[in-house]
C-alpha positions in Angstrom: 68.9 184.8 181.3 67.2 181.4 179.8 66.6 180.5 183.1 64.2 183.8 183.5 63.0 182.5 180.7 62.4 179.3 181.6 60.5 180.3 184.8 58.4 183.2 183.4 57.0 181.0 180.5 56.2 178.2 182.7 54.4 180.6 184.6 52.6 182.2 181.4 52.4 179.5 179.0 52.1 176.0 181.0 52.7 173.2 178.6 52.5 175.2 175.3 56.3 176.5 176.2 57.7 173.2 175.5 56.2 173.6 171.6 57.2 177.3 171.5 61.1 176.5 172.6 61.4 173.2 170.0 59.6 175.5 167.5 62.1 177.9 168.2 65.3 175.9 168.1 64.2 174.5 164.9 63.8 177.8 163.3 67.5 178.8 164.3 68.9 175.3 163.8 67.5 175.2 159.8 69.4 178.8 159.4 72.0 178.2 156.8 73.6 181.7 157.3 74.7 180.8 161.0 76.6 177.9 160.2 79.0 180.5 158.1 80.3 181.7 161.1 81.8 178.8 163.0 83.2 177.7 159.5 85.1 181.4 159.3 86.4 180.6 162.6 87.5 177.1 161.6 89.0 177.8 158.3 90.7 180.8 160.2 92.0 178.6 163.1 93.3 176.0 160.0 95.4 178.6 158.2 96.8 180.2 161.2 97.7 176.4 162.8 99.1 175.3 159.4 101.3 178.1 159.1 99.9 179.5 155.9 98.6 182.0 157.0 102.0 183.9 158.0 103.6 182.7 154.7 100.3 184.4 153.4 101.5 187.6 154.9 105.1 187.4 153.9 103.9 187.0 150.0 101.5 190.1 150.1 104.3 192.0 152.4 106.5 191.5 149.7 104.0 192.3 147.0 102.8 195.7 148.9 106.1 197.0 150.6 106.3 200.3 148.8 102.6 201.0 149.6 101.5 202.7 152.4 99.2 200.7 154.7 100.5 197.3 153.6 99.4 195.1 156.5 96.2 196.3 156.2 95.8 195.8 152.3 97.5 192.3 153.5 94.8 191.7 155.6 91.6 192.6 153.4 93.6 190.5 150.2 94.0 187.6 152.2 
């Protein structure tokens, strides 16, 4: 897709294509909301690798043992 965009953009916009792509990259890079996605994945990886996630699930399972849907409640509260 990116190759098609580059070829079509060069045919239509010629040298202005470089400035348009640089502006788009700057707009996306300065969006702080998108920084939350890799940080959320990193947090999940650290919880899983350190074993904290398993301990949290066990603790929530003890708290919600008698409730229906205890695993779902544990996932939501964690």
